[in-house]
C-alpha positions, 0 to 999 in steps of 0.5 A: 484401950480398957475393957470398959472403954471397949464395951462402951464403944461397942454399946454405942455402935450396936444401938439399932432395931432388932439388937438386944439392949446394947450394953448387955449385948456389948458385954456378952460379945466381949466375953464371948470373943475372949472366951470368958464368963459373960459378966467378966467384962463388968468385973474387969473394966480397967483391964487393958486390951492389946490392939490385936485383941481390940481389932479381933473384937471389932471384926465381930462387932461389924458382923453383928451390925450386919445382923449376924447372930452373936454365936455365928459372929463369934464362931462358937456357942456354949452347950452344957460344959462344952464350947462348940464351933458354929457357923451357918452350916448348923443350928445354934445350940439352944439351952432347951436341948441341954435338958434333952441330954439330962433326960437321956443321962437320967433315964439311962443311969448315966449312960450305958450301951450304944446311943444314936443322935439323929440330926446331930448338927454341930454335934452338941448332943452326941458330944455332950453324951460322950463327954458326960455319959458312960456309953460304949458308942455314940453314933452321930448322924446328919443328912448334911455333909456340911453340918457333919464336918462342923460336928467332927471338928467339934470333937476337939471340944471333949476330953481326948480319952472320950473321943474314940467312942464317937461314930460319924454317919452321913445319911437320912434319919436312922438309915446308916444304922438300920442294921444295928441295935442300940440302947438309945435314939435321941433327936432334936429333929426339924419340926417347924412348918414352912407356913410358920417361916414368916413368924420366926425371928429374923435371926433364926429365919434369915441365918440358920439352915432351913434344912435343920428348921423346917419339915413337911406335913405341918412340921411333923414329917421327920418325927413321923418317919423317925418313930418306926425307924427307932422301933426297928433299931432299939433293943427291948427296953431301949429309950427314944427321946425327942425334942419337940415343938410345944405346939405339936406336943400332942401330935408327937405323942400320938405319933409314938403311941401309934406304934405298938412297939413303944410303951411308957410314952410321956411328954416332959416339960422344959424349964418354962413349963412348956411341953418340949420332949417326948420319951418312950421305951421300946416294948420288951416284946 
């Protein structure tokens, strides 16, 4: 069977409510399974596929038809220059979070000292910072042992000479490193209110781990708990960088501004112009 024939067959199989335009979905699925750029199938329609490859792709199609998000069905997701293993134990990395890595690298002039990623999930942020930055140590924390197992397995996604800078910790927020001093605290914490669950897309609400999605106190509990902990562990001048919900940007900024140990508090926008990140510096005194 050729690539084009298989894409056509998958497109017919995926015509269903809730599935994106079937042909684009079929192309993306084939590309993902073959670990190729997303438009590769369109440029290689006449290329033949062996029976084992077709069978492997059809297994992914079956999972997708059950409603499973494509990254889970394939078992991996792209993040910046990395390809990470993902399953239902961790959130699927989002493009917005790639900008959080950019913010940290730019603010730290390419990276220096020690950085802590709180709520690492798949390890996306920590691994990208280790691969792209010049940090001496990158600490990755998660309260889910299952998520941490996924992140540790993803260590193989970065160059071997960068792996020894990673430190893994199971625990709540910054508890595992409260006796240390670091230069950066970065986090994409849970920030959705339980009352908003019914409004989430089915692919998110019914498949991704609720522990990584929802927080009490109208979605603000973990952000409000993280801020004073970050002030304790950051060195003077150290950076706090958090991804936030656009609907709670003001509340998140106020949570940081309410701690007098922080200064230079800013809300930064994502590529769509929505408030998406809060950054601040630990006061020098």
